[in-house]
C-alpha positions as a Markdown table, in Angstrom:
| # | Residue | x | y | z |
|---|---|---|---|---|
| 1 | Met | -9.8 | -1.6 | 2.8 |
| 2 | His | -6.2 | -0.3 | 2.8 |
| 3 | Asn | -4.1 | -0.1 | 5.9 |
| 4 | His | -0.5 | -0.8 | 7.1 |
| 5 | Ser | 1.1 | -2.1 | 10.2 |
| 6 | Thr | 4.6 | -2.7 | 11.6 |
| 7 | Ala | 4.7 | -5.9 | 9.5 |
| 8 | Ser | 5.7 | -3.5 | 6.7 |
| 9 | Asp | 6.0 | 0.3 | 7.1 |
| 10 | Gly | 3.2 | 1.2 | 9.4 |
| 11 | Leu | 3.7 | 2.6 | 12.9 |
| 12 | Leu | 1.1 | 0.5 | 14.7 |
| 13 | Thr | 1.2 | -3.2 | 15.3 |
| 14 | Pro | -1.6 | -5.2 | 13.7 |
| 15 | Thr | -3.3 | -5.4 | 17.1 |
| 16 | Gln | -3.0 | -1.6 | 17.7 |
| 17 | Leu | -4.4 | -1.0 | 14.2 |
| 18 | Ile | -7.5 | -3.1 | 15.0 |
| 19 | Glu | -7.9 | -1.4 | 18.3 |
| 20 | Leu | -7.9 | 2.0 | 16.5 |
| 21 | Ala | -10.5 | 0.8 | 14.1 |
| 22 | Ala | -12.7 | -0.3 | 17.0 |
| 23 | Arg | -12.5 | 3.2 | 18.5 |
| 24 | Thr | -13.4 | 4.8 | 15.2 |
| 25 | Gly | -16.5 | 2.6 | 14.7 |
| 26 | Val | -15.2 | 0.6 | 11.7 |
| 27 | Asp | -17.5 | -2.4 | 10.7 |
| 28 | Ala | -14.7 | -4.2 | 8.8 |
| 29 | Ile | -11.1 | -3.5 | 8.1 |
| 30 | Ala | -8.4 | -4.9 | 5.8 |
| 31 | Leu | -4.7 | -5.1 | 6.6 |
| 32 | Thr | -2.7 | -4.7 | 3.4 |
| 33 | Asp | 1.0 | -4.5 | 4.2 |
| 34 | His | 3.5 | -4.0 | 1.5 |
| 35 | Asp | 4.6 | -7.3 | -0.1 |
| 36 | Thr | 3.9 | -9.3 | 3.0 |
| 37 | Thr | 1.1 | -11.2 | 4.8 |
| 38 | Ala | 3.1 | -11.5 | 8.1 |
| 39 | Gly | 0.7 | -9.4 | 10.1 |
| 40 | Leu | -2.6 | -11.1 | 9.1 |
| 41 | Glu | -2.8 | -13.8 | 11.7 |
| 42 | Glu | -2.3 | -11.3 | 14.6 |
| 43 | Ala | -4.8 | -8.8 | 13.0 |
| 44 | Gly | -7.4 | -11.5 | 12.5 |
| 45 | Arg | -7.2 | -12.6 | 16.1 |
| 46 | Ala | -7.5 | -9.0 | 17.3 |
| 47 | Ala | -10.5 | -8.3 | 15.0 |
| 48 | Leu | -12.3 | -11.4 | 16.3 |
| 49 | Glu | -11.8 | -10.2 | 19.9 |
| 50 | Ala | -13.0 | -6.6 | 18.9 |
| 51 | Gly | -16.0 | -7.9 | 17.0 |
| 52 | Ile | -14.9 | -6.3 | 13.8 |
| 53 | Gly | -15.0 | -7.9 | 10.4 |
| 54 | Phe | -11.5 | -8.7 | 9.1 |
| 55 | Val | -10.4 | -8.8 | 5.5 |
| 56 | Pro | -7.0 | -10.4 | 4.9 |
| 57 | Gly | -5.0 | -8.4 | 2.3 |
| 58 | Val | -1.7 | -7.4 | 0.8 |
| 59 | Glu | -0.3 | -4.5 | -1.2 |
| 60 | Ile | 2.0 | -5.7 | -4.0 |
| 61 | Ser | 4.7 | -3.4 | -5.6 |
| 62 | Val | 4.5 | -3.4 | -9.4 |
| 63 | Ser | 6.8 | -2.1 | -12.1 |
| 64 | Trp | 4.8 | -0.9 | -15.1 |
| 65 | Gly | 7.3 | 0.6 | -17.5 |
| 66 | Ala | 9.1 | 3.3 | -15.5 |
| 67 | Thr | 6.2 | 3.7 | -13.1 |
| 68 | Thr | 5.8 | 1.9 | -9.8 |
| 69 | Leu | 2.2 | 0.9 | -9.2 |
| 70 | His | 0.6 | -0.7 | -6.1 |
| 71 | Val | -2.0 | -3.4 | -6.4 |
| 72 | Val | -4.0 | -4.3 | -3.3 |
| 73 | Gly | -5.2 | -7.9 | -2.9 |
| 74 | Leu | -8.3 | -8.3 | -0.7 |
| 75 | Lys | -9.7 | -11.6 | 0.7 |
| 76 | Val | -6.4 | -13.4 | 0.0 |
| 77 | Asp | -5.4 | -16.7 | 1.5 |
| 78 | Pro | -1.9 | -16.1 | 2.8 |
| 79 | Arg | -1.3 | -19.9 | 2.6 |
| 80 | Ser | -1.4 | -19.8 | -1.2 |
| 81 | Pro | 1.9 | -21.1 | -2.6 |
| 82 | Asp | 1.8 | -18.8 | -5.6 |
| 83 | Leu | 1.2 | -15.7 | -3.5 |
| 84 | Ala | 3.8 | -16.6 | -0.8 |
| 85 | Gln | 6.5 | -17.4 | -3.4 |
| 86 | Gly | 5.7 | -14.2 | -5.4 |
| 87 | Leu | 6.0 | -12.0 | -2.3 |
| 88 | Asp | 9.2 | -13.8 | -1.3 |
| 89 | Ser | 10.7 | -12.9 | -4.6 |
| 90 | Ile | 9.8 | -9.2 | -4.2 |
| 91 | Arg | 11.1 | -8.9 | -0.6 |
| 92 | Ala | 14.4 | -10.5 | -1.6 |
| 93 | Gly | 15.3 | -7.3 | -3.5 |
| 94 | Arg | 14.4 | -4.8 | -0.8 |
| 95 | Phe | 17.7 | -4.8 | 1.1 |
| 96 | Gly | 19.8 | -4.4 | -2.0 |
| 97 | Arg | 17.7 | -1.3 | -2.9 |
| 98 | Ala | 18.0 | 0.0 | 0.7 |
| 99 | Gln | 21.8 | -0.2 | 0.5 |
| 100 | Lys | 21.8 | 1.9 | -2.7 |
| 101 | Ile | 19.5 | 4.5 | -1.0 |
| 102 | Ala | 21.8 | 4.6 | 2.0 |
| 103 | Ala | 24.8 | 5.2 | -0.3 |
| 104 | Glu | 23.0 | 8.1 | -2.0 |
| 105 | Leu | 22.1 | 9.6 | 1.3 |
| 106 | Glu | 25.6 | 9.3 | 2.5 |
| 107 | Arg | 26.8 | 11.1 | -0.7 |
| 108 | Leu | 24.3 | 13.9 | 0.2 |
| 109 | Gly | 25.9 | 14.2 | 3.7 |
| 110 | Phe | 23.7 | 11.8 | 5.8 |
| 111 | Pro | 25.9 | 9.0 | 7.0 |
| 112 | Gly | 24.5 | 6.1 | 9.0 |
| 113 | Ala | 21.1 | 6.1 | 7.2 |
| 114 | Leu | 21.2 | 2.3 | 6.6 |
| 115 | Glu | 21.7 | 1.5 | 10.3 |
| 116 | Gly | 19.1 | 4.0 | 11.4 |
| 117 | Ala | 16.5 | 2.9 | 8.9 |
| 118 | Leu | 17.1 | -0.8 | 9.7 |
| 119 | Ala | 16.7 | -0.1 | 13.4 |
| 120 | Leu | 13.3 | 1.3 | 12.7 |
| 121 | Ala | 12.3 | -1.5 | 10.3 |
| 122 | Gly | 13.5 | -4.3 | 12.5 |
| 123 | Ser | 14.1 | -6.5 | 9.5 |
| 124 | Glu | 16.0 | -6.3 | 6.2 |
| 125 | Ser | 13.0 | -7.7 | 4.3 |
| 126 | Arg | 10.7 | -4.9 | 5.6 |
| 127 | Leu | 13.1 | -2.0 | 4.9 |
| 128 | Ser | 11.5 | 0.7 | 2.8 |
| 129 | Arg | 11.8 | 4.3 | 1.9 |
| 130 | Ser | 9.4 | 5.1 | 4.8 |
| 131 | His | 11.9 | 3.9 | 7.3 |
| 132 | Phe | 14.6 | 6.1 | 5.7 |
| 133 | Ala | 12.2 | 9.0 | 5.9 |
| 134 | Arg | 11.6 | 8.4 | 9.6 |
| 135 | His | 15.3 | 8.1 | 10.3 |
| 136 | Leu | 15.9 | 11.5 | 8.6 |
| 137 | Val | 13.1 | 13.0 | 10.8 |
| 138 | Arg | 14.6 | 11.5 | 14.0 |
| 139 | Ala | 18.1 | 12.7 | 13.0 |
| 140 | Gly | 16.7 | 16.2 | 12.7 |
| 141 | Cys | 17.5 | 16.4 | 8.9 |
| 142 | Val | 13.9 | 17.1 | 7.8 |
| 143 | Arg | 10.7 | 18.4 | 9.4 |
| 144 | Asp | 8.6 | 15.3 | 8.7 |
| 145 | Ala | 8.4 | 12.2 | 6.6 |
| 146 | Gln | 6.7 | 13.9 | 3.7 |
| 147 | Ala | 9.5 | 16.5 | 3.6 |
| 148 | Ala | 12.0 | 13.6 | 3.3 |
| 149 | Phe | 10.1 | 12.3 | 0.3 |
| 150 | Asn | 9.8 | 15.7 | -1.2 |
| 151 | Lys | 13.5 | 16.5 | -0.9 |
| 152 | Tyr | 15.3 | 13.2 | -1.1 |
| 153 | Leu | 13.4 | 10.0 | -1.5 |
| 154 | Gly | 10.6 | 10.6 | -3.9 |
| 155 | Gln | 10.8 | 9.7 | -7.6 |
| 156 | Gly | 13.2 | 12.0 | -9.4 |
| 157 | Lys | 14.8 | 13.2 | -6.1 |
| 158 | Pro | 18.5 | 12.7 | -5.4 |
| 159 | Ala | 18.3 | 9.6 | -3.1 |
| 160 | Tyr | 15.6 | 7.9 | -5.1 |
| 161 | Val | 16.6 | 4.4 | -6.4 |
| 162 | Ala | 14.6 | 2.8 | -9.1 |
| 163 | His | 13.8 | -0.9 | -8.7 |
| 164 | Arg | 12.1 | -3.7 | -10.7 |
| 165 | Trp | 9.2 | -5.1 | -8.7 |
| 166 | Ala | 6.6 | -7.6 | -9.9 |
| 167 | Thr | 4.9 | -7.3 | -13.3 |
| 168 | Leu | 1.3 | -6.2 | -13.3 |
| 169 | Glu | 0.3 | -9.5 | -14.8 |
| 170 | Asn | 2.1 | -11.5 | -12.0 |
| 171 | Ala | 0.7 | -9.4 | -9.2 |
| 172 | Val | -2.8 | -9.9 | -10.3 |
| 173 | Ser | -2.3 | -13.6 | -11.0 |
| 174 | Trp | -0.8 | -14.1 | -7.5 |
| 175 | Ile | -3.8 | -12.4 | -5.9 |
| 176 | Arg | -6.3 | -14.4 | -7.9 |
| 177 | Ala | -4.5 | -17.7 | -7.2 |
| 178 | Ala | -4.9 | -16.8 | -3.5 |
| 179 | Gly | -8.7 | -16.4 | -4.0 |
| 180 | Gly | -8.5 | -12.7 | -3.8 |
| 181 | Ile | -9.7 | -9.6 | -5.6 |
| 182 | Ala | -7.2 | -7.3 | -7.3 |
| 183 | Val | -7.7 | -3.6 | -6.6 |
| 184 | Leu | -5.6 | -0.9 | -8.2 |
| 185 | Ala | -4.4 | 1.3 | -5.2 |
| 186 | His | -4.7 | 5.1 | -5.3 |
| 187 | Pro | -4.7 | 5.5 | -9.1 |
| 188 | Gly | -4.5 | 9.3 | -8.8 |
| 189 | Arg | -1.0 | 9.1 | -7.5 |
| 190 | Tyr | 0.6 | 7.8 | -10.7 |
| 191 | Asp | 2.1 | 10.3 | -13.0 |
| 192 | Leu | 0.7 | 9.0 | -16.3 |
| 193 | Lys | -0.6 | 10.9 | -19.3 |
| 194 | Pro | -4.2 | 10.1 | -20.1 |
| 195 | Met | -3.4 | 7.7 | -23.0 |
| 196 | Met | -1.0 | 5.7 | -20.8 |
| 197 | Arg | -3.4 | 5.7 | -17.9 |
| 198 | His | -6.1 | 4.3 | -20.2 |
| 199 | Glu | -3.6 | 1.6 | -21.3 |
| 200 | Met | -2.6 | 0.7 | -17.8 |
| 201 | Leu | -6.3 | 0.4 | -16.7 |
| 202 | Arg | -7.0 | -1.7 | -19.8 |
| 203 | Glu | -4.1 | -4.1 | -19.0 |
| 204 | Phe | -5.1 | -4.3 | -15.4 |
| 205 | Arg | -8.6 | -5.3 | -16.4 |
| 206 | Ala | -7.4 | -7.8 | -19.0 |
| 207 | Tyr | -5.2 | -9.5 | -16.4 |
| 208 | Gly | -8.2 | -9.9 | -14.1 |
| 209 | Gly | -8.1 | -6.7 | -12.0 |
| 210 | Glu | -11.6 | -6.1 | -10.7 |
| 211 | Ala | -11.6 | -2.8 | -8.7 |
| 212 | Ile | -9.9 | 0.5 | -8.2 |
| 213 | Glu | -9.6 | 2.7 | -5.1 |
| 214 | Val | -11.9 | 5.8 | -5.5 |
| 215 | Val | -12.1 | 7.3 | -2.0 |
| 216 | Thr | -8.6 | 6.9 | -0.5 |
| 217 | Gly | -6.4 | 8.8 | 1.9 |
| 218 | Ser | -4.0 | 9.2 | -1.0 |
| 219 | His | -6.5 | 11.1 | -3.2 |
| 220 | Arg | -7.5 | 14.7 | -2.6 |
| 221 | Pro | -11.2 | 15.1 | -2.0 |
| 222 | Glu | -11.6 | 16.9 | -5.4 |
| 223 | Glu | -10.2 | 13.8 | -7.1 |
| 224 | Tyr | -13.0 | 11.4 | -5.9 |
| 225 | Ala | -15.4 | 12.4 | -8.7 |
| 226 | Thr | -12.7 | 11.8 | -11.3 |
| 227 | Trp | -12.1 | 8.2 | -10.2 |
| 228 | Gln | -15.8 | 7.6 | -9.7 |
| 229 | Arg | -16.2 | 8.3 | -13.4 |
| 230 | Val | -13.3 | 6.1 | -14.3 |
| 231 | Ala | -14.6 | 3.2 | -12.2 |
| 232 | Leu | -18.0 | 3.6 | -13.9 |
| 233 | Asp | -16.6 | 4.0 | -17.4 |
| 234 | His | -14.3 | 0.9 | -17.1 |
| 235 | Gly | -16.8 | -1.2 | -15.2 |
| 236 | Phe | -14.6 | -1.5 | -12.1 |
| 237 | Leu | -15.9 | -2.2 | -8.6 |
| 238 | Ala | -14.9 | 0.7 | -6.2 |
| 239 | Ser | -12.9 | 0.5 | -3.0 |
| 240 | Arg | -12.4 | 2.8 | -0.1 |
| 241 | Gly | -9.3 | 2.8 | 2.1 |
| 242 | Ala | -7.3 | 5.2 | 4.3 |
| 243 | Asp | -3.9 | 4.0 | 3.2 |
| 244 | Tyr | -3.2 | 4.4 | 6.9 |
| 245 | His | 0.4 | 4.2 | 8.1 |
| 246 | Gly | 0.1 | 5.7 | 11.5 |
| 247 | Pro | -0.5 | 8.8 | 13.6 |
| 248 | Gly | 1.3 | 11.9 | 12.3 |
| 249 | Glu | 1.9 | 10.3 | 8.9 |
| 250 | Ser | -1.6 | 9.8 | 7.5 |
| 251 | Thr | -4.3 | 12.3 | 6.8 |
| 252 | Trp | -7.2 | 9.9 | 7.5 |
| 253 | Glu | -7.7 | 7.3 | 10.2 |
| 254 | Pro | -9.6 | 4.0 | 9.3 |
| 255 | Gly | -13.3 | 4.7 | 9.1 |
| 256 | Arg | -13.0 | 8.5 | 8.8 |
| 257 | Leu | -13.1 | 8.8 | 5.0 |
| 258 | Pro | -16.3 | 9.9 | 3.2 |
| 259 | Ala | -18.5 | 7.1 | 1.9 |
| 260 | Leu | -18.4 | 5.9 | -1.7 |
| 261 | His | -20.9 | 7.6 | -4.1 |
| 262 | Ala | -24.2 | 5.7 | -4.4 |
| 263 | Ser | -23.6 | 5.2 | -8.2 |
| 264 | Leu | -20.6 | 2.9 | -7.4 |
| 265 | Thr | -20.6 | -0.8 | -6.6 |
| 266 | Pro | -18.4 | -1.4 | -3.6 |
| 267 | Val | -15.8 | -4.1 | -3.8 |
| 268 | Trp | -17.2 | -5.7 | -0.7 |
| 269 | Ser | -20.8 | -5.8 | -2.1 |
| 270 | Gln | -20.5 | -9.5 | -3.3 |
| 271 | Trp | -18.9 | -10.8 | -0.1 |
| 272 | Ala | -20.9 | -12.9 | 2.3 |
| 273 | His | -21.8 | -11.1 | 5.5 |
């Protein structure tokens, strides 16, 4: 229930993603590109041809204080005016941020990063830190994309540029207006103290958030039990998703993650089959 394609910062086209899911034996898959629904139509057609259930989705970038959160919307209608306008407003700021990242990289001795990242992204509105990381790999500046984040692009690193994304309230409201279910993506990734984490989860619930990712490619296996308890304690549905970006960049392929614990109620349990 969490995967990316070339419509945002994934390495596979929507069709290639579905073809991979068919090979790994997936029953149903969601495409949840960053701040865009552009790949959903193609993915839906490919899933129909492959005989796989398809869940239209999106992953919305959120600013919560100084922390960037990601909220996945599942079962969204991409034709929803509220969702479309909200995503447009987020994408409008991506290129300005990219220009600032490129300026920082040039200051660090890496000229031409904007042009290189843009060539990989194919569009100003899709441009992300992942594209800069891939450019640095191609240019021989770092070993792999993760090293680019660890040294230069991650939060607190010299080429990191803070940005104001959607509010948590707006992100959840856009998803709900589109008929979708709001899922907090990879909660273990956020550097929040326990009190702030509790407050963030409380707000998410109050705004209409219904689920959190428990088993995800962005959690270590030893973290699954922690987020299982959190889901049960807060009354959240549980989601499972690889957070797949492509070969060589993601630990897990779609369909390869362990199952959710039997004590949890899956986010898809109430959907019609």
